[in-house]
C-alpha positions in Angstrom: -0.1 0.1 0.0 1.5 3.5 -0.7 2.6 5.9 1.6 0.3 9.4 2.3 0.8 12.8 3.7 -1.6 13.8 6.1 -2.0 16.7 8.6 -1.7 15.4 11.8 -3.5 16.6 15.0 -2.2 15.7 18.7 -6.0 15.8 20.5 -6.3 11.8 21.9 -6.1 8.2 20.5 -9.2 7.2 18.6 -10.2 4.0 17.1 -11.6 3.1 13.8 -15.0 4.0 13.9 -15.6 6.1 17.0 -17.2 9.5 16.6 -15.9 12.4 18.3 -17.4 15.7 18.8 -15.1 18.5 19.1 -15.6 22.2 19.9 -12.4 24.0 18.4 -11.7 27.7 19.4 -7.5 27.4 18.1 -7.3 29.3 15.1 -4.8 27.2 13.5 -6.8 24.5 14.1 -10.0 25.9 12.6 -7.7 27.0 9.7 -6.9 23.4 9.0 -10.7 22.2 9.2 -11.6 24.8 6.3 -8.9 23.7 4.4 -9.5 20.0 4.6 -12.9 20.5 4.1 -12.2 22.0 0.5 -11.0 18.1 -0.4 -12.9 15.9 -2.3 -12.8 13.5 1.0 -11.7 15.5 3.9 -9.6 13.9 6.5 -6.8 14.6 8.7 -4.5 12.0 11.0 -5.2 11.9 14.8 -2.7 10.6 17.1 -2.5 10.9 20.9 -0.2 11.3 23.7 0.8 9.0 26.7 2.5 10.0 30.0 5.1 7.8 30.7 6.0 6.3 34.6 8.3 9.6 34.9 5.6 11.6 33.8 6.9 12.8 30.8 4.3 13.2 27.6 5.7 11.2 24.2 3.6 12.0 21.2 2.2 8.1 19.6 3.8 6.9 16.5 0.3 5.3 15.3 -2.7 7.0 14.7 -6.1 7.0 12.9 -7.0 8.7 9.8 -10.1 10.8 10.6 -13.3 12.1 8.3 -15.3 14.7 9.0 -19.2 13.7 9.6 -21.3 16.4 8.2 -20.5 20.2 7.9 -19.0 21.9 11.0 -21.3 24.6 12.5 -19.9 27.9 13.9 -21.3 29.1 17.2 -22.3 32.7 18.0 -18.8 32.8 20.1 -16.6 32.0 17.6 -16.0 28.4 17.7 -16.1 25.3 15.3 -18.0 22.4 16.5 -16.8 19.7 14.4 -17.9 16.0 14.3 -15.0 13.2 13.1 -15.1 9.4 12.9 -11.9 7.2 12.7 -11.4 5.4 9.7 -8.2 3.7 8.9 -4.9 3.2 11.3 -1.7 4.6 10.2 1.6 4.5 11.4 3.9 7.8 11.1 6.9 7.4 8.9 10.1 7.4 10.3 11.7 11.4 10.0 8.7 12.7 7.7 7.1 15.3 10.2 7.3 18.5 8.6 5.5 21.7 9.5 3.7 23.7 6.5 3.8 27.5 5.7 0.4 27.5 6.9 1.4 26.2 10.6 0.1 22.7 10.7 2.1 19.4 11.2 2.2 16.9 8.7 4.0 13.7 8.0 3.9 11.0 5.7 2.0 7.9 7.0 1.7 4.2 6.0 -1.9 2.7 6.5 -2.2 -0.5 8.2 -3.7 -3.4 7.3 -5.5 -4.4 10.5 -5.5 -8.1 10.0 -2.1 -8.6 9.0 -0.8 -5.7 11.1 -2.3 -6.7 14.1 -1.4 -10.4 13.9 2.7 -9.2 12.9 2.5 -6.8 16.1 0.7 -9.4 18.4 4.0 -11.9 17.7 6.6 -9.5 17.2 9.1 -9.5 19.8 9.2 -5.5 19.1 6.3 -4.5 20.8 5.6 -1.1 21.5 5.2 -1.1 25.5 3.0 2.7 25.3 0.6 1.1 22.8 0.4 -2.0 25.1 0.0 0.5 28.4 -2.7 3.0 26.6 -4.6 0.2 25.3 -4.9 -1.3 28.5 -6.1 2.0 30.3 -8.4 2.6 27.6 -9.7 -0.8 28.2 -10.5 -0.2 31.8 -12.0 3.0 31.7 -14.7 1.2 29.2 -15.2 -1.6 31.4 -15.1 0.2 35.3 -18.6 -0.3 36.1 -18.6 3.3 37.6 -18.0 4.8 34.1 -20.5 7.2 32.4 -20.9 8.5 29.1 -23.1 11.1 30.6 -20.1 12.8 32.5 -21.6 12.1 35.8 
């Protein structure tokens, strides 16, 4: 599969098919959204951060291509409400991260074939402990009996 260049946003780890509603107030991110919406199939790359045991924050090297659902809505106070849906998983290729003239970050990414790459990742001796840790944390959050989607 060929490599692709996507703008990257460090916000939160997402899963394919997961839907996320966000309110954007950062001018640079608002401009990125407007620019991407002019594309035939508007999308961008979403990656998350992980906090190491020593407190250091690192940006993950894998993420999800996210697609815009519907048309963003401008609020009365000048914020942009956007709905995103996770699509294909990807891995950021080494030494390809750049800052564009517009000010956002892009990188060359390689889309992952879920079945093949999940099997290879599971059998590899080169497993990223941060990915495992993050997945375990997310699983605990979703299976916690006190977890509420309403935020109570």
